[in-house]
C-alpha positions, 0 to 999 in steps of 0.5 A: 375530356379537357378541364374546361369541359369538366368544369360546371358552366359557371366556372368556365372562363369567359374572355372579355370582349369589348362592347362597341357602341353602334350607330343604332344604339347611340341614337335610339328610335323615338318611342312609338306612340299608340293613338288612344281614343278618349273614353266617351261618356255614356249617353242618355237613351231619352235625351241623348245627352252625356251622363256619368257612368255612376248616374242612376237617372239622367239629370236632364230628363230624369230617364232611368239609366239602369233598367232592370232586366225583364223578368222571364219567370214562368209566373210572369209569362203566364200573367203576360199571356193572360193579359194579352188574351184579355186585352181585346175583351176589355176594349184595349182600355189598358193597352198602355199598361201592356208590357209586350212592347218592352219584351219585343224591343229587348236585346235578349232573344228569349225576352223577344220570343216571349214578346212575339208569343204575347203579340200572337196571343193578342192578335188571335184573341182580337180576331176571336173577340171580333168574330164573337162580337159579330155573331152576337150582333147578328143574333141581336139583329135577327131577334129584333127583326123577329120581334118586329115581325111579330108585332103585326100579329099581336092584335089578330088574336082578339 
């Protein structure tokens, strides 16, 4: 082996080569500009006006901008289902308090499923309420007709 091959790489003599500037290095290419989209501020879901991200309420309409996620605990589901079953029996007096639409409009598929179950219970309960009310009304009409029919025989026993 020669002396140069035995020396470590840092000790190998490197011949000096003059660097020749090329036409490309003399005129560097202009920097490439990346188009950036300006950040669009969030908008209010109620009035559709821009709001700042740190706002909790819309300054224009007062809408809550940071809604809490819907509760999906077993207790909440049971209460929602019981409310859905009882709503037809209280003549839909509290329909504006029924949370079913919130669950149906949710982005979460599990919450949406809970909403559909609550709506199904509401529909079935409404059908049962109408059916039982119809039976009760027919019984009342029948007993009233029997009472009217018995009025003619009231004085015959004298």
